[in-house]
All heavy atoms as TSV, in Angstrom:
chain	resi	resn	atom	element	x	y	z
A	1	MET	N	N	0.828	-1.196	0.000
A	1	MET	CA	C	0.000	0.000	0.000
A	1	MET	C	C	0.868	1.254	0.000
A	1	MET	O	O	0.627	2.181	-0.739
A	1	MET	CB	C	-0.925	-0.030	1.223
A	1	MET	CG	C	-1.713	1.233	1.436
A	1	MET	SD	S	-2.940	1.436	0.156
A	1	MET	CE	C	-3.691	2.920	0.704
A	2	GLY	N	N	1.915	1.280	0.838
A	2	GLY	CA	C	2.776	2.450	0.947
A	2	GLY	C	C	3.544	2.732	-0.335
A	2	GLY	O	O	3.669	3.877	-0.766
A	3	TRP	N	N	4.071	1.661	-0.951
A	3	TRP	CA	C	4.839	1.849	-2.181
A	3	TRP	C	C	3.942	2.299	-3.328
A	3	TRP	O	O	4.364	3.086	-4.177
A	3	TRP	CB	C	5.561	0.563	-2.562
A	3	TRP	CG	C	6.747	0.310	-1.696
A	3	TRP	CD1	C	6.854	-0.620	-0.705
A	3	TRP	CD2	C	7.984	1.024	-1.699
A	3	TRP	NE1	N	8.074	-0.546	-0.098
A	3	TRP	CE2	C	8.800	0.467	-0.701
A	3	TRP	CE3	C	8.484	2.078	-2.449
A	3	TRP	CZ2	C	10.080	0.925	-0.441
A	3	TRP	CZ3	C	9.759	2.531	-2.196
A	3	TRP	CH2	C	10.548	1.962	-1.199
A	4	THR	N	N	2.718	1.812	-3.348
A	4	THR	CA	C	1.777	2.217	-4.388
A	4	THR	C	C	1.461	3.696	-4.269
A	4	THR	O	O	1.483	4.438	-5.263
A	4	THR	CB	C	0.475	1.397	-4.279
A	4	THR	OG1	O	0.801	0.002	-4.336
A	4	THR	CG2	C	-0.483	1.738	-5.393
A	5	LEU	N	N	1.178	4.145	-3.058
A	5	LEU	CA	C	0.878	5.553	-2.825
A	5	LEU	C	C	2.081	6.424	-3.163
A	5	LEU	O	O	1.951	7.482	-3.795
A	5	LEU	CB	C	0.456	5.754	-1.368
A	5	LEU	CG	C	-0.040	7.138	-0.976
A	5	LEU	CD1	C	-1.245	7.531	-1.810
A	5	LEU	CD2	C	-0.378	7.160	0.498
A	6	LEU	N	N	3.265	5.970	-2.788
A	6	LEU	CA	C	4.490	6.700	-3.103
A	6	LEU	C	C	4.703	6.784	-4.611
A	6	LEU	O	O	5.093	7.833	-5.138
A	6	LEU	CB	C	5.683	6.020	-2.432
A	6	LEU	CG	C	7.033	6.709	-2.592
A	6	LEU	CD1	C	7.014	8.079	-1.929
A	6	LEU	CD2	C	8.123	5.848	-1.982
A	7	SER	N	N	4.421	5.711	-5.316
A	7	SER	CA	C	4.582	5.689	-6.773
A	7	SER	C	C	3.619	6.658	-7.443
A	7	SER	O	O	3.993	7.376	-8.371
A	7	SER	CB	C	4.348	4.281	-7.314
A	7	SER	OG	O	5.306	3.396	-6.793
A	8	TYR	N	N	2.359	6.671	-6.983
A	8	TYR	CA	C	1.389	7.617	-7.538
A	8	TYR	C	C	1.808	9.059	-7.271
A	8	TYR	O	O	1.703	9.927	-8.142
A	8	TYR	CB	C	-0.010	7.374	-6.967
A	8	TYR	CG	C	-0.682	6.126	-7.496
A	8	TYR	CD1	C	-1.454	5.334	-6.676
A	8	TYR	CD2	C	-0.547	5.748	-8.824
A	8	TYR	CE1	C	-2.071	4.194	-7.150
A	8	TYR	CE2	C	-1.162	4.606	-9.311
A	8	TYR	CZ	C	-1.927	3.840	-8.470
A	8	TYR	OH	O	-2.549	2.716	-8.950
A	9	GLY	N	N	2.295	9.317	-6.106
A	9	GLY	CA	C	2.761	10.660	-5.773
A	9	GLY	C	C	3.924	11.081	-6.646
A	9	GLY	O	O	4.000	12.222	-7.106
A	10	LEU	N	N	4.834	10.159	-6.899
A	10	LEU	CA	C	5.973	10.436	-7.765
A	10	LEU	C	C	5.514	10.720	-9.192
A	10	LEU	O	O	6.018	11.639	-9.844
A	10	LEU	CB	C	6.950	9.262	-7.737
A	10	LEU	CG	C	8.281	9.461	-8.441
A	10	LEU	CD1	C	9.038	10.640	-7.835
A	10	LEU	CD2	C	9.115	8.203	-8.333
A	11	LEU	N	N	4.558	9.958	-9.680
A	11	LEU	CA	C	4.020	10.192	-11.019
A	11	LEU	C	C	3.342	11.555	-11.122
A	11	LEU	O	O	3.486	12.247	-12.130
A	11	LEU	CB	C	3.043	9.080	-11.410
A	11	LEU	CG	C	3.669	7.725	-11.722
A	11	LEU	CD1	C	2.577	6.681	-11.958
A	11	LEU	CD2	C	4.591	7.820	-12.916
A	12	VAL	N	N	2.616	11.948	-10.089
A	12	VAL	CA	C	1.968	13.263	-10.076
A	12	VAL	C	C	3.025	14.363	-10.111
A	12	VAL	O	O	2.894	15.349	-10.845
A	12	VAL	CB	C	1.037	13.416	-8.856
A	12	VAL	CG1	C	0.589	14.853	-8.681
A	12	VAL	CG2	C	-0.164	12.492	-8.990
A	13	CYS	N	N	4.089	14.206	-9.354
A	13	CYS	CA	C	5.176	15.196	-9.335
A	13	CYS	C	C	5.849	15.302	-10.691
A	13	CYS	O	O	6.107	16.405	-11.181
A	13	CYS	CB	C	6.204	14.840	-8.271
A	13	CYS	SG	S	5.617	15.071	-6.600
A	14	ILE	N	N	6.127	14.181	-11.312
A	14	ILE	CA	C	6.758	14.182	-12.632
A	14	ILE	C	C	5.830	14.822	-13.660
A	14	ILE	O	O	6.264	15.617	-14.499
A	14	ILE	CB	C	7.168	12.757	-13.049
A	14	ILE	CG1	C	8.311	12.274	-12.164
A	14	ILE	CG2	C	7.556	12.691	-14.516
A	14	ILE	CD1	C	8.650	10.809	-12.330
A	15	GLY	N	N	4.550	14.496	-13.573
A	15	GLY	CA	C	3.569	15.120	-14.470
A	15	GLY	C	C	3.512	16.620	-14.291
A	15	GLY	O	O	3.416	17.377	-15.263
A	16	GLY	N	N	3.575	17.072	-13.046
A	16	GLY	CA	C	3.574	18.504	-12.775
A	16	GLY	C	C	4.806	19.194	-13.327
A	16	GLY	O	O	4.721	20.307	-13.856
A	17	LEU	N	N	5.958	18.549	-13.215
A	17	LEU	CA	C	7.191	19.114	-13.770
A	17	LEU	C	C	7.113	19.218	-15.293
A	17	LEU	O	O	7.526	20.225	-15.876
A	17	LEU	CB	C	8.398	18.269	-13.363
A	17	LEU	CG	C	8.835	18.412	-11.914
A	17	LEU	CD1	C	9.903	17.366	-11.593
A	17	LEU	CD2	C	9.354	19.801	-11.643
A	18	ILE	N	N	6.581	18.189	-15.921
A	18	ILE	CA	C	6.442	18.214	-17.386
A	18	ILE	C	C	5.460	19.304	-17.804
A	18	ILE	O	O	5.728	20.078	-18.733
A	18	ILE	CB	C	6.004	16.838	-17.915
A	18	ILE	CG1	C	7.133	15.830	-17.722
A	18	ILE	CG2	C	5.592	16.915	-19.378
A	18	ILE	CD1	C	6.738	14.391	-17.976
A	19	PHE	N	N	4.337	19.404	-17.110
A	19	PHE	CA	C	3.349	20.442	-17.409
A	19	PHE	C	C	3.963	21.832	-17.246
A	19	PHE	O	O	3.796	22.700	-18.100
A	19	PHE	CB	C	2.140	20.288	-16.479
A	19	PHE	CG	C	1.125	21.382	-16.633
A	19	PHE	CD1	C	0.272	21.408	-17.718
A	19	PHE	CD2	C	1.034	22.390	-15.689
A	19	PHE	CE1	C	-0.660	22.414	-17.863
A	19	PHE	CE2	C	0.106	23.406	-15.822
A	19	PHE	CZ	C	-0.747	23.426	-16.916
A	20	GLY	N	N	4.698	22.036	-16.158
A	20	GLY	CA	C	5.339	23.333	-15.916
A	20	GLY	C	C	6.348	23.670	-17.000
A	20	GLY	O	O	6.434	24.821	-17.442
A	21	ALA	N	N	7.118	22.687	-17.451
A	21	ALA	CA	C	8.105	22.923	-18.506
A	21	ALA	C	C	7.439	23.297	-19.824
A	21	ALA	O	O	7.898	24.196	-20.530
A	21	ALA	CB	C	8.982	21.681	-18.693
A	22	VAL	N	N	6.331	22.636	-20.144
A	22	VAL	CA	C	5.612	22.938	-21.384
A	22	VAL	C	C	5.035	24.353	-21.332
A	22	VAL	O	O	5.183	25.133	-22.288
A	22	VAL	CB	C	4.503	21.888	-21.639
A	22	VAL	CG1	C	3.579	22.329	-22.766
A	22	VAL	CG2	C	5.120	20.538	-21.956
A	23	ILE	N	N	4.401	24.711	-20.235
A	23	ILE	CA	C	3.816	26.048	-20.103
A	23	ILE	C	C	4.912	27.109	-20.125
A	23	ILE	O	O	4.774	28.150	-20.767
A	23	ILE	CB	C	2.977	26.150	-18.810
A	23	ILE	CG1	C	1.778	25.211	-18.893
A	23	ILE	CG2	C	2.521	27.576	-18.561
A	23	ILE	CD1	C	0.817	25.500	-20.014
A	24	TYR	N	N	6.028	26.856	-19.436
A	24	TYR	CA	C	7.142	27.805	-19.427
A	24	TYR	C	C	7.633	28.043	-20.851
A	24	TYR	O	O	7.871	29.182	-21.250
A	24	TYR	CB	C	8.285	27.270	-18.560
A	24	TYR	CG	C	9.539	28.094	-18.658
A	24	TYR	CD1	C	9.662	29.278	-17.946
A	24	TYR	CD2	C	10.593	27.691	-19.472
A	24	TYR	CE1	C	10.813	30.049	-18.039
A	24	TYR	CE2	C	11.743	28.446	-19.569
A	24	TYR	CZ	C	11.853	29.623	-18.852
A	24	TYR	OH	O	12.986	30.380	-18.964
A	25	ARG	N	N	7.780	26.978	-21.610
A	25	ARG	CA	C	8.277	27.091	-22.982
A	25	ARG	C	C	7.307	27.898	-23.849
A	25	ARG	O	O	7.720	28.718	-24.664
A	25	ARG	CB	C	8.480	25.700	-23.559
A	25	ARG	CG	C	9.239	25.684	-24.838
A	25	ARG	CD	C	10.582	26.235	-24.570
A	25	ARG	NE	N	11.512	25.648	-25.494
A	25	ARG	CZ	C	12.693	26.132	-25.714
A	25	ARG	NH1	N	13.083	27.191	-25.063
A	25	ARG	NH2	N	13.496	25.570	-26.552
A	26	GLN	N	N	6.006	27.673	-23.674
A	26	GLN	CA	C	5.013	28.402	-24.457
A	26	GLN	C	C	5.039	29.889	-24.119
A	26	GLN	O	O	4.974	30.735	-25.006
A	26	GLN	CB	C	3.615	27.836	-24.208
A	26	GLN	CG	C	3.397	26.485	-24.828
A	26	GLN	CD	C	2.029	25.906	-24.495
A	26	GLN	OE1	O	1.300	26.438	-23.667
A	26	GLN	NE2	N	1.691	24.804	-25.148
A	27	ILE	N	N	5.139	30.216	-22.842
A	27	ILE	CA	C	5.172	31.617	-22.426
A	27	ILE	C	C	6.470	32.275	-22.863
A	27	ILE	O	O	6.485	33.422	-23.317
A	27	ILE	CB	C	4.972	31.729	-20.903
A	27	ILE	CG1	C	3.543	31.343	-20.548
A	27	ILE	CG2	C	5.287	33.132	-20.405
A	27	ILE	CD1	C	3.275	31.256	-19.072
A	28	PHE	N	N	7.577	31.560	-22.759
A	28	PHE	CA	C	8.886	32.098	-23.137
A	28	PHE	C	C	8.929	32.464	-24.620
A	28	PHE	O	O	9.596	33.425	-25.008
A	28	PHE	CB	C	9.977	31.075	-22.818
A	28	PHE	CG	C	11.364	31.600	-22.998
A	28	PHE	CD1	C	11.939	32.440	-22.061
A	28	PHE	CD2	C	12.106	31.243	-24.118
A	28	PHE	CE1	C	13.220	32.930	-22.224
A	28	PHE	CE2	C	13.386	31.728	-24.292
A	28	PHE	CZ	C	13.943	32.574	-23.341
A	29	ASN	N	N	8.200	31.748	-25.452
A	29	ASN	CA	C	8.220	31.976	-26.893
A	29	ASN	C	C	7.225	33.040	-27.352
A	29	ASN	O	O	7.180	33.349	-28.543
A	29	ASN	CB	C	7.960	30.667	-27.646
A	29	ASN	CG	C	9.138	29.721	-27.550
A	29	ASN	OD1	O	10.278	30.157	-27.437
A	29	ASN	ND2	N	8.864	28.439	-27.595
A	30	LEU	N	N	6.441	33.609	-26.450
A	30	LEU	CA	C	5.494	34.653	-26.832
A	30	LEU	C	C	6.246	35.939	-27.176
A	30	LEU	O	O	7.270	36.256	-26.576
A	30	LEU	CB	C	4.517	34.935	-25.692
A	30	LEU	CG	C	3.476	33.873	-25.404
A	30	LEU	CD1	C	2.683	34.253	-24.159
A	30	LEU	CD2	C	2.547	33.703	-26.584
A	31	PRO	N	N	5.723	36.709	-28.133
A	31	PRO	CA	C	6.363	37.976	-28.452
A	31	PRO	C	C	6.173	38.969	-27.306
A	31	PRO	O	O	5.175	38.924	-26.583
A	31	PRO	CB	C	5.624	38.446	-29.713
A	31	PRO	CG	C	4.313	37.747	-29.675
A	31	PRO	CD	C	4.547	36.445	-28.958
A	32	VAL	N	N	7.147	39.859	-27.143
A	32	VAL	CA	C	7.077	40.829	-26.056
A	32	VAL	C	C	7.415	42.215	-26.619
A	32	VAL	O	O	8.257	42.348	-27.506
A	32	VAL	CB	C	8.029	40.437	-24.899
A	32	VAL	CG1	C	9.468	40.435	-25.339
A	32	VAL	CG2	C	7.842	41.330	-23.705
A	33	HIS	N	N	6.730	43.215	-26.109
A	33	HIS	CA	C	6.991	44.595	-26.519
A	33	HIS	C	C	8.348	45.033	-25.969
A	33	HIS	O	O	8.753	44.637	-24.877
A	33	HIS	CB	C	5.872	45.506	-26.007
A	33	HIS	CG	C	5.886	46.848	-26.623
A	33	HIS	ND1	N	6.603	47.894	-26.109
A	33	HIS	CD2	C	5.266	47.319	-27.741
A	33	HIS	CE1	C	6.434	48.955	-26.866
A	33	HIS	NE2	N	5.624	48.635	-27.863
A	34	ARG	N	N	9.065	45.854	-26.713
A	34	ARG	CA	C	10.412	46.276	-26.325
A	34	ARG	C	C	10.442	46.964	-24.969
A	34	ARG	O	O	11.312	46.700	-24.135
A	34	ARG	CB	C	10.997	47.194	-27.392
A	34	ARG	CG	C	12.455	47.522	-27.183
A	34	ARG	CD	C	13.005	48.345	-28.323
A	34	ARG	NE	N	12.427	49.661	-28.402
A	34	ARG	CZ	C	12.897	50.729	-27.751
A	34	ARG	NH1	N	13.962	50.613	-26.990
A	34	ARG	NH2	N	12.316	51.900	-27.876
A	35	SER	N	N	9.467	47.837	-24.701
A	35	SER	CA	C	9.463	48.545	-23.416
A	35	SER	C	C	9.206	47.594	-22.253
A	35	SER	O	O	9.762	47.755	-21.171
A	35	SER	CB	C	8.423	49.668	-23.422
A	35	SER	OG	O	7.125	49.147	-23.566
A	36	MET	N	N	8.394	46.572	-22.485
A	36	MET	CA	C	8.137	45.577	-21.450
A	36	MET	C	C	9.404	44.772	-21.168
A	36	MET	O	O	9.696	44.444	-20.012
A	36	MET	CB	C	7.008	44.644	-21.880
A	36	MET	CG	C	6.582	43.715	-20.800
A	36	MET	SD	S	5.853	44.620	-19.449
A	36	MET	CE	C	4.447	43.635	-19.145
A	37	ALA	N	N	10.169	44.464	-22.204
A	37	ALA	CA	C	11.427	43.741	-22.013
A	37	ALA	C	C	12.422	44.590	-21.226
A	37	ALA	O	O	13.155	44.069	-20.388
A	37	ALA	CB	C	12.016	43.347	-23.367
A	38	GLU	N	N	12.427	45.895	-21.473
A	38	GLU	CA	C	13.328	46.782	-20.730
A	38	GLU	C	C	12.956	46.832	-19.252
A	38	GLU	O	O	13.832	46.793	-18.386
A	38	GLU	CB	C	13.298	48.185	-21.331
A	38	GLU	CG	C	13.948	48.271	-22.691
A	38	GLU	CD	C	13.742	49.623	-23.349
A	38	GLU	OE1	O	13.091	50.506	-22.743
A	38	GLU	OE2	O	14.242	49.796	-24.475
A	39	VAL	N	N	11.669	46.914	-18.945
A	39	VAL	CA	C	11.211	46.924	-17.556
A	39	VAL	C	C	11.567	45.608	-16.882
A	39	VAL	O	O	12.049	45.580	-15.742
A	39	VAL	CB	C	9.686	47.193	-17.478
A	39	VAL	CG1	C	9.163	46.950	-16.082
A	39	VAL	CG2	C	9.371	48.600	-17.939
A	40	SER	N	N	11.363	44.513	-17.593
A	40	SER	CA	C	11.693	43.197	-17.048
A	40	SER	C	C	13.179	43.096	-16.732
A	40	SER	O	O	13.572	42.576	-15.680
A	40	SER	CB	C	11.289	42.115	-18.049
A	40	SER	OG	O	11.708	40.865	-17.620
A	41	GLU	N	N	14.018	43.586	-17.628
A	41	GLU	CA	C	15.466	43.545	-17.410
A	41	GLU	C	C	15.863	44.410	-16.216
A	41	GLU	O	O	16.710	44.021	-15.408
A	41	GLU	CB	C	16.195	44.009	-18.671
A	41	GLU	CG	C	17.693	43.921	-18.586
A	41	GLU	CD	C	18.204	42.494	-18.493
A	41	GLU	OE1	O	17.523	41.568	-18.961
A	41	GLU	OE2	O	19.300	42.316	-17.931
A	42	LEU	N	N	15.234	45.566	-16.078
A	42	LEU	CA	C	15.508	46.450	-14.944
A	42	LEU	C	C	15.140	45.780	-13.616
A	42	LEU	O	O	15.907	45.818	-12.651
A	42	LEU	CB	C	14.759	47.773	-15.100
A	42	LEU	CG	C	14.910	48.773	-13.972
A	42	LEU	CD1	C	16.348	49.250	-13.870
A	42	LEU	CD2	C	13.979	49.945	-14.179
A	43	ILE	N	N	13.980	45.144	-13.577
A	43	ILE	CA	C	13.545	44.443	-12.365
A	43	ILE	C	C	14.515	43.304	-12.044
A	43	ILE	O	O	14.908	43.122	-10.887
A	43	ILE	CB	C	12.106	43.916	-12.528
A	43	ILE	CG1	C	11.126	45.087	-12.573
A	43	ILE	CG2	C	11.739	42.952	-11.400
A	43	ILE	CD1	C	9.717	44.701	-12.958
A	44	TYR	N	N	14.911	42.551	-13.050
A	44	TYR	CA	C	15.843	41.443	-12.841
A	44	TYR	C	C	17.171	41.938	-12.271
A	44	TYR	O	O	17.690	41.383	-11.301
A	44	TYR	CB	C	16.066	40.686	-14.155
A	44	TYR	CG	C	17.148	39.654	-14.061
A	44	TYR	CD1	C	16.926	38.443	-13.426
A	44	TYR	CD2	C	18.413	39.894	-14.589
A	44	TYR	CE1	C	17.930	37.492	-13.316
A	44	TYR	CE2	C	19.416	38.950	-14.490
A	44	TYR	CZ	C	19.169	37.756	-13.859
A	44	TYR	OH	O	20.159	36.825	-13.749
A	45	GLU	N	N	17.730	42.978	-12.871
A	45	GLU	CA	C	19.009	43.503	-12.407
A	45	GLU	C	C	18.903	44.057	-10.989
A	45	GLU	O	O	19.813	43.882	-10.172
A	45	GLU	CB	C	19.524	44.583	-13.360
A	45	GLU	CG	C	19.982	44.046	-14.701
A	45	GLU	CD	C	21.150	43.090	-14.589
A	45	GLU	OE1	O	22.007	43.259	-13.697
A	45	GLU	OE2	O	21.213	42.157	-15.409
A	46	THR	N	N	17.793	44.733	-10.680
A	46	THR	CA	C	17.587	45.275	-9.340
A	46	THR	C	C	17.511	44.148	-8.308
A	46	THR	O	O	18.150	44.221	-7.249
A	46	THR	CB	C	16.302	46.123	-9.287
A	46	THR	OG1	O	16.388	47.159	-10.270
A	46	THR	CG2	C	16.091	46.737	-7.931
A	47	CYS	N	N	16.760	43.110	-8.618
A	47	CYS	CA	C	16.638	41.974	-7.696
A	47	CYS	C	C	17.971	41.260	-7.523
A	47	CYS	O	O	18.332	40.865	-6.409
A	47	CYS	CB	C	15.592	40.994	-8.206
A	47	CYS	SG	S	13.912	41.623	-8.113
A	48	LYS	N	N	18.717	41.103	-8.609
A	48	LYS	CA	C	20.010	40.441	-8.535
A	48	LYS	C	C	20.972	41.234	-7.648
A	48	LYS	O	O	21.653	40.663	-6.795
A	48	LYS	CB	C	20.590	40.280	-9.937
A	48	LYS	CG	C	21.869	39.473	-9.974
A	48	LYS	CD	C	22.295	39.154	-11.387
A	48	LYS	CE	C	22.895	40.381	-12.021
A	48	LYS	NZ	N	23.533	40.121	-13.317
A	49	THR	N	N	20.986	42.558	-7.813
A	49	THR	CA	C	21.838	43.411	-6.986
A	49	THR	C	C	21.438	43.319	-5.524
A	49	THR	O	O	22.293	43.228	-4.629
A	49	THR	CB	C	21.756	44.870	-7.468
A	49	THR	OG1	O	22.137	44.918	-8.840
A	49	THR	CG2	C	22.648	45.773	-6.650
A	50	TYR	N	N	20.134	43.319	-5.257
A	50	TYR	CA	C	19.635	43.206	-3.886
A	50	TYR	C	C	20.077	41.887	-3.252
A	50	TYR	O	O	20.544	41.857	-2.111
A	50	TYR	CB	C	18.117	43.332	-3.863
A	50	TYR	CG	C	17.517	43.072	-2.506
A	50	TYR	CD1	C	17.586	44.041	-1.501
A	50	TYR	CD2	C	16.896	41.866	-2.219
A	50	TYR	CE1	C	17.046	43.808	-0.253
A	50	TYR	CE2	C	16.351	41.618	-0.967
A	50	TYR	CZ	C	16.433	42.593	0.006
A	50	TYR	OH	O	15.910	42.356	1.243
A	51	MET	N	N	19.945	40.789	-3.993
A	51	MET	CA	C	20.312	39.479	-3.442
A	51	MET	C	C	21.820	39.393	-3.194
A	51	MET	O	O	22.243	38.813	-2.183
A	51	MET	CB	C	19.865	38.368	-4.403
A	51	MET	CG	C	18.355	38.250	-4.525
A	51	MET	SD	S	17.531	37.996	-2.942
A	51	MET	CE	C	18.014	36.343	-2.579
A	52	ILE	N	N	22.624	39.966	-4.062
A	52	ILE	CA	C	24.063	39.959	-3.860
A	52	ILE	C	C	24.412	40.780	-2.617
A	52	ILE	O	O	25.244	40.376	-1.797
A	52	ILE	CB	C	24.791	40.501	-5.111
A	52	ILE	CG1	C	24.661	39.472	-6.249
A	52	ILE	CG2	C	26.254	40.798	-4.812
A	52	ILE	CD1	C	25.130	39.981	-7.591
A	53	THR	N	N	23.758	41.939	-2.472
A	53	THR	CA	C	23.998	42.787	-1.297
A	53	THR	C	C	23.597	42.062	-0.015
A	53	THR	O	O	24.328	42.116	0.980
A	53	THR	CB	C	23.201	44.102	-1.419
A	53	THR	OG1	O	23.567	44.754	-2.627
A	53	THR	CG2	C	23.469	45.020	-0.254
A	54	GLN	N	N	22.473	41.387	-0.017
A	54	GLN	CA	C	22.023	40.671	1.168
A	54	GLN	C	C	22.946	39.491	1.493
A	54	GLN	O	O	23.158	39.172	2.660
A	54	GLN	CB	C	20.589	40.148	0.971
A	54	GLN	CG	C	19.556	41.238	0.946
A	54	GLN	CD	C	19.509	41.999	2.263
A	54	GLN	OE1	O	19.440	41.407	3.323
A	54	GLN	NE2	N	19.544	43.318	2.174
A	55	GLY	N	N	23.512	38.883	0.467
A	55	GLY	CA	C	24.411	37.756	0.692
A	55	GLY	C	C	25.756	38.154	1.264
A	55	GLY	O	O	26.446	37.346	1.871
A	56	SER	N	N	26.121	39.407	1.113
A	56	SER	CA	C	27.424	39.840	1.598
A	56	SER	C	C	27.385	40.284	3.062
A	56	SER	O	O	28.417	40.588	3.631
A	56	SER	CB	C	27.956	41.002	0.732
A	56	SER	OG	O	27.132	42.141	0.881
A	57	CYS	N	N	26.205	40.310	3.653
A	57	CYS	CA	C	26.074	40.734	5.066
A	57	CYS	C	C	26.478	39.635	6.021
A	57	CYS	O	O	26.365	38.508	5.818
A	57	CYS	CB	C	24.649	41.142	5.374
A	57	CYS	SG	S	24.176	42.639	4.514
């Protein structure tokens, strides 16, 4: 009983990972407006700088 439940749980997790990868790929391939890409890059760089600063404390 325990191994069966564990196996089903593992299959659900693997299915979720595959689903997430497919959705990520579809969203990643969508066209994006140039100004939106600039804002995204600014947010990414700001967060990266913040995390580096917090890691040095």
